C-alpha positions in Angstrom: 0.5 -0.2 0.4 2.9 2.2 0.9 4.6 1.8 -2.7 1.3 2.3 -4.1 1.0 5.8 -2.5 4.7 6.5 -2.8 4.5 5.7 -7.1 1.2 8.1 -7.1 2.5 10.6 -5.2 6.0 10.4 -7.8 3.5 10.5 -11.0 1.5 13.9 -9.3 4.7 15.6 -8.6 6.4 14.9 -12.3 2.7 16.4 -13.8 2.9 19.1 -11.6 6.5 20.3 -12.2 5.7 19.5 -15.7 2.8 22.1 -15.8 4.9 24.3 -13.7 7.3 24.5 -15.9 5.5 25.1 -19.3 3.1 28.2 -17.5 6.0 29.8 -16.1 4.9 29.1 -12.5 7.5 30.6 -9.9 7.5 27.0 -8.0 7.3 23.6 -9.3 6.8 21.8 -6.0 3.2 20.0 -5.5 2.0 20.1 -2.0 -0.7 17.5 -0.8 -2.6 19.0 1.7 -4.1 16.8 3.3 -2.3 13.3 2.5 -3.1 11.1 -0.6 -5.8 8.8 0.2 -5.0 5.1 -1.0 -8.6 5.8 -2.8 -7.5 8.6 -4.8 -4.2 6.7 -5.7 -6.0 3.1 -6.6 -8.7 5.1 -8.3 -6.3 6.7 -10.8 -3.8 4.2 -11.4 -7.0 1.7 -12.0 -7.9 4.3 -14.8 -4.6 5.0 -16.4 -3.9 1.3 -16.3 -7.4 0.1 -18.4 -6.5 3.2 -20.5 -10.3 4.6 -19.0 -8.1 8.2 -18.9 -5.2 9.3 -20.5 -3.1 11.9 -19.3 -0.1 14.2 -20.8 2.7 14.9 -19.2 1.5 18.4 -18.1 -1.7 16.8 -15.9 -4.1 17.6 -19.4 -6.6 14.8 -19.5 -8.9 13.1 -21.4 -11.8 10.1 -20.9 -12.2 7.1 -23.1 -15.3 7.7 -25.0 -16.2 11.2 -24.0 -18.6 13.1 -26.7 -17.1 15.1 -28.6 -16.1 18.9 -27.3 -16.1 17.1 -23.8 -12.7 17.9 -22.6 -9.7 18.0 -22.1 -9.4 18.9 -18.4 -6.4 19.5 -16.2 -5.5 17.7 -13.0 -3.9 21.0 -12.0 -4.4 24.9 -11.3 -2.9 28.1 -11.8 -1.1 29.2 -8.3 2.3 31.0 -7.3 2.9 26.8 -7.4 0.7 24.3 -9.2 -2.5 23.1 -7.1 -4.0 19.8 -7.4 -7.8 19.6 -8.3 -8.7 16.8 -5.8 -12.0 16.1 -6.5 -10.9 15.2 -10.2 -8.4 12.5 -8.7 -12.1 11.4 -6.9 -14.2 11.6 -10.0 -11.6 10.0 -12.0 -12.0 7.2 -9.9 -16.0 7.2 -9.3 -15.5 7.1 -13.6 -13.1 4.0 -13.6 -15.7 2.2 -11.2 -19.0 2.7 -13.0 -17.2 1.1 -16.1 -15.0 -1.8 -14.4 -17.0 -2.3 -11.7 -20.3 -1.5 -12.1 -20.0 -2.5 -16.1 -21.1 0.8 -18.0 -19.6 1.3 -21.3 -17.3 4.5 -20.8 -19.4 6.4 -23.6 -22.2 6.1 -21.9 -21.2 7.8 -18.8 -20.6 11.5 -19.0 -17.8 13.2 -17.1 -19.8 16.6 -16.1 -23.0 16.3 -16.8 -25.8 19.2 -16.1 -25.2 20.0 -12.5 -23.4 16.4 -10.9 -19.7 14.7 -11.7 -20.8 11.8 -13.5 -24.1 10.6 -15.4 -24.8 7.0 -16.8 -27.2 6.3 -19.5 -29.6 3.8 -21.3 -29.9 3.0 -24.3 -32.6 6.3 -25.0 -30.4 8.7 -23.8 -32.0 8.9 -20.6 -29.7 9.5 -17.3 -30.1 6.4 -15.2 -27.6 7.4 -12.1 -26.2 10.7 -11.4 -23.0 11.3 -9.2 -21.5 13.9 -7.2 -17.6 13.3 -6.4 -16.3 15.4 -2.9 -12.9 15.6 -1.7 -13.6 14.4 1.3 -16.3 12.8 3.6 -16.9 16.1 5.7 -17.9 17.7 2.6 -20.0 15.1 1.0 -21.8 14.8 4.9 -22.8 18.2 4.4 -23.9 18.3 0.8 -26.2 15.1 1.8 -27.3 16.8 4.8 -28.5 20.0 2.6 -29.9 17.9 0.2 -32.7 16.0 2.7 -33.7 19.8 4.2 -34.3 20.7 0.8 -37.8 22.8 0.4 -39.6 23.4 -2.6 -39.0 26.9 -2.9 -35.0 25.7 -3.8 -35.6 23.5 -6.3 -37.9 25.7 -8.1 -35.6 29.0 -7.5 -32.2 27.4 -6.2 -29.6 29.8 -5.0 -26.5 28.2 -4.8 -24.6 25.4 -5.9 -26.1 22.2 -3.7 -29.5 23.2 -4.3 -29.0 23.7 -8.3 -28.2 19.7 -7.7 -30.9 19.1 -5.8 -33.4 21.0 -8.5 -31.4 18.7 -10.8 -32.6 15.4 -9.5 -36.3 16.9 -9.7 -35.6 18.1 -13.0 -33.8 15.6 -14.7 -35.6 11.8 -13.9 -32.6 9.7 -12.8 -33.6 7.1 -10.8 -30.5 6.5 -8.8 -28.1 9.3 -6.8 -24.1 8.1 -6.1 -22.3 10.4 -3.4 -18.3 9.4 -3.9 -15.2 11.0 -1.5 -12.7 8.9 -0.5 -13.0 5.7 0.9 -16.8 6.6 1.2 -19.6 5.1 -1.3 -23.2 6.2 -1.0 -26.0 5.0 -3.0 -29.5 6.3 -3.3 -32.9 5.5 -4.9 -34.6 9.1 -6.0 -38.1 9.0 -5.7 -39.8 12.6 -6.0 -42.6 13.6 -2.9 -46.5 15.5 -3.5 -44.4 18.4 -3.5 -41.5 18.1 -6.5 -39.1 17.8 -3.5 -36.6 14.5 -4.6 -36.1 12.2 -1.7 -33.2 10.3 -1.1 -33.4 6.6 0.1 -30.5 4.8 0.6 -30.0 1.7 -1.6 -27.4 -1.3 -1.2 -25.6 -1.3 -4.9 -25.7 0.9 -8.2 -28.0 -0.5 -10.8 -25.5 -2.7 -13.3 -24.4 -1.1 -16.9 -25.2 -3.5 -19.9 -22.0 -4.4 -20.5 -20.5 -8.2 -20.0 -17.3 -9.1 -19.1 -15.9 -9.3 -22.3 -17.3 -6.8 -23.9 -15.2 -3.4 -24.8 -15.4 -1.3 -21.6 -15.6 2.2 -24.0 -17.9 1.5 -26.5 -20.1 -1.8 -24.8 -18.9 -3.8 -28.0 -19.2 -7.4 -28.1 -18.7 -9.0 -31.1 -16.0 -7.0 -32.4 -13.5 -7.4 -29.8 -10.0 -9.5 -30.4 -7.3 -11.1 -28.2 -3.7 -12.1 -28.3 -2.0 -13.9 -25.3 1.1 -11.9 -23.7 4.3 -13.5 -22.4 2.7 -12.6 -18.7 -0.4 -14.8 -19.1 -2.5 -11.4 -19.3 -4.6 -11.2 -22.8 -4.6 -7.8 -25.2 -7.6 -7.0 -26.3 -8.6 -4.5 -28.9 -12.1 -3.5 -30.0 -12.7 -3.0 -34.0 -15.4 -0.7 -33.3 -13.9 2.0 -31.4 -9.8 1.1 -31.3 -9.5 0.7 -27.8 -6.6 -1.3 -26.6 -6.7 -3.3 -23.4 -5.1 -6.1 -21.4 -7.1 -8.7 -18.6 -6.4 -11.4 -16.9 -8.4 -14.4 -17.3 -10.4 -15.9 -14.8 -10.5 -19.7 -15.6 -11.2 -18.7 -18.8 -13.4 -20.9 -21.4 -10.7 -22.7 -23.4 -13.0 -22.9 -26.8 -13.6 -19.6 -26.5 -12.0 -17.2 -24.3 -15.6 -16.4 -22.0 -15.0 -15.7 -18.5 -18.5 -17.1 -17.5 -17.9 -20.3 -16.7 -19.4 -22.6 -13.8 -17.4 -24.7 -11.6 -18.4 -28.2 -10.2 -16.0 -30.8 -8.3 -15.7 -34.2 -9.4 -14.0 -36.5 -6.5 -14.0 -40.4 -7.6 -13.5 -43.3 -9.7 -12.8 -41.9 -13.8 -10.9 -43.3 -16.8 -7.7 -41.5 -18.0 -9.5 -41.2 -21.3 -13.4 -41.9 -21.4 -13.6 -41.9 -25.1 -11.1 -44.3 -25.7 -12.9 -46.2 -22.9 -15.8 -46.5 -24.7 -14.2 -49.2 -27.0 -11.4 -50.6 -24.3 -13.2 -52.0 -20.9 -9.8 -52.3 -19.9 -8.3 -48.7 -20.0 -6.6 -47.4 -17.0 -8.8 -45.7 -14.8 -8.1 -44.2 -11.2 -8.8 -42.2 -8.3 -9.3 -38.6 -9.2 -9.8 -35.0 -7.6 -11.0 -32.5 -10.3 -12.6 -29.1 -10.7 -15.3 -29.4 -13.5 -15.4 -26.4 -16.3 -18.5 -25.1 -17.8 -18.3 -22.8 -20.5 -22.2 -20.6 -20.1 -21.4 -19.1 -23.7 -20.1 -22.1 -25.9 -21.3 -25.1 -23.4 -17.5 -26.6 -23.4 -16.5 -28.8 -20.9 -13.5 -29.1 -19.4 -11.6 -30.5 -15.9 -8.7 -29.9 -14.8 -7.0 -31.2 -11.3 -4.9 -34.3 -10.1 -5.1 -37.8 -9.3 -6.0 -38.4 -5.6 -3.8 -40.4 -3.0 -6.7 -43.1 -2.0 -5.2 -44.4 1.0 -5.6 -40.7 2.4 -8.9 -40.8 1.1 -9.8 -44.1 3.0 -8.3 -42.7 6.0 -10.5 -40.0 6.2 -13.4 -41.6 5.4 -12.5 -43.4 8.7 -11.6 -41.1 10.6 
């Protein structure tokens, strides 16, 4: 964990130095106050590693799948020294989680939408989840308390940032609100009461997006993804629809079609070494085995992996 934080701090400092040099700032050193949170570091590294954000040497960044005219953005602002825009780190983290963990294709996730930091959309373009990212949990709690206390007057004539967000909840028709801060994720159902004021009720998880495990994380294409093995065991993937490149580590993938949606069962007992040969040879060798049996839910291929079990140990176990 310390190595992760140190690597991220170093990378941010390098970007900040380049930002300062190119803009002629008097100081180049980046001050991280409060200290970088592991959630911020992990989210940034995950997004960069998955190819979901591209960051230039001076901190200018662009999100994968962004609509024309959206971005670029910058991790830093001008001052006597570069100032890190901390909420952008949280937004990038939330963006990558929506794509990777919650299966929303990046092209259906907007970075900066209406009054919110993020939004996901269904196939008709209707917002499903709207999200707000804050730099710390105290700021998040303050915003949520103000939203819960909103009045109809604040919804119809909002006067500040939080009131504009509350009014947008009433206006946009989204069904879920996601509040995010370092180490904090809170999901809420949105219900509009009889006066037109949005009410937030906690929910366990976000609605899942339409993307399957092997679909392109940017455009969601299933049929146009091509893969090739890498020497370290990962699979290099390319989407021929949107030209996104990424890699993944397979989790017992199907040996025939490469799908990761594989059922696993177990079998302990007697079995032939070669069931096909045993069909024609009753004296074919057989042994007591301990197998995992895999079945692909996509192409229905079945295979097993395991070893011959120690029958003596098994018998001792049964007698104990």
